[in-house]
C-alpha positions, 0 to 999 in steps of 0.5 A: 499499499505504499504510494508512488514517489511524488509530491506529498498530498495536501487537503484543506478540510472545514471549508464553508465558503465559496471564497475560502474554497476557491482559495484552497483549489487556487492554491493548489490543495489536492483534497477539499473537506467538507464537514457534516457534523451539526456539533462543528463549527465547520458544519455545512447543511447538505445544500450548501454542501453540494454547492461547494462540492459542485465548485470543487468538481473536477479541481480537487478531490471532494471529501465528505467528513461525517461522524458515526453516520446512519445509513439515510445520511450516508445515502443523502450525502452520496446523492447530493454532494457526490463525494469522491471519498467519505471521511469517517470521524467517530467511533466506527469499528472497521465493520461500519467502515466496510459497511460504509464503503460498500453502501456508498461505493466511495473509497472511505478515510478513516480517522484515528485518535493519536496519544500515545503508542498503544493508539497506533495497535488499531491500524491494521484492522482498519487498513484492511478496510479503508483506502487511507488512514488519517492520524489525528490527534486524540481530543481531550478528555471533554472535548465536544469534537472528536477532531479540529481541535487544534492539537498536535501528537507526538510525531516521534510516535509515528517515527519510532513505528516505522509505518508505511507512508500512506497514511495522512498526517493531521492534528494541530498542523500549521504553516509554520510546523507542517514541514517539519511533521513531514520530515519527521514522520515521513507522511506523504498526505497532510490534512489541516483545518484549524490551523489554517483559521482565524477563528474556530470556522473561519478560513484565513485565505492567506494562511490556506496559502501558506500551508500549502506552500510550506507543504510543498516546500517540506515535500520537496526537502524531503525527497531531496534528502531521500 
């Protein structure tokens, strides 16, 4: 499952307006994420999500982020947003991930919260049923959201585990830290949400551009050092 050599894939998640979506697309983001989770400040309803998805069609991979969705929501999101990927960011077990993949006919990206080395033990079971594993910082106790909390985890956990580089790295990344994260973990895909915001849910086009540029620079530096 090791991806071919090439630039690091960049995903800008939690986009909710045409202006910030265009900023991500114009900056060269490979994937854009649309969050449908009412408790999130980045939530977009199905009508708004569908309009944003149409705007991004053919320009970047479209990811619909859902948290423990039932089948009715999966059907609605698949029909209205027509996403290229489904991202599961809840407590879905491997069997549910496989069922989502079968029902939607879309590749699935499964987020796993990481805080200590033991958390990495869950990866193999999910890797059998999901096309990509997204390693995010485990939310702190009492957090209202399963992700997008702006916290990073210890990246050296990944380096020490010797993971195949087909995972996506998330959790507290910013334009100032993404290049270091790539160097430490060997990640070939990175994801950002809160790290390019002015305040929760409000993306900053300048920070989006800076993040994509920093990830690309980190990717080139990593390739030259290989």
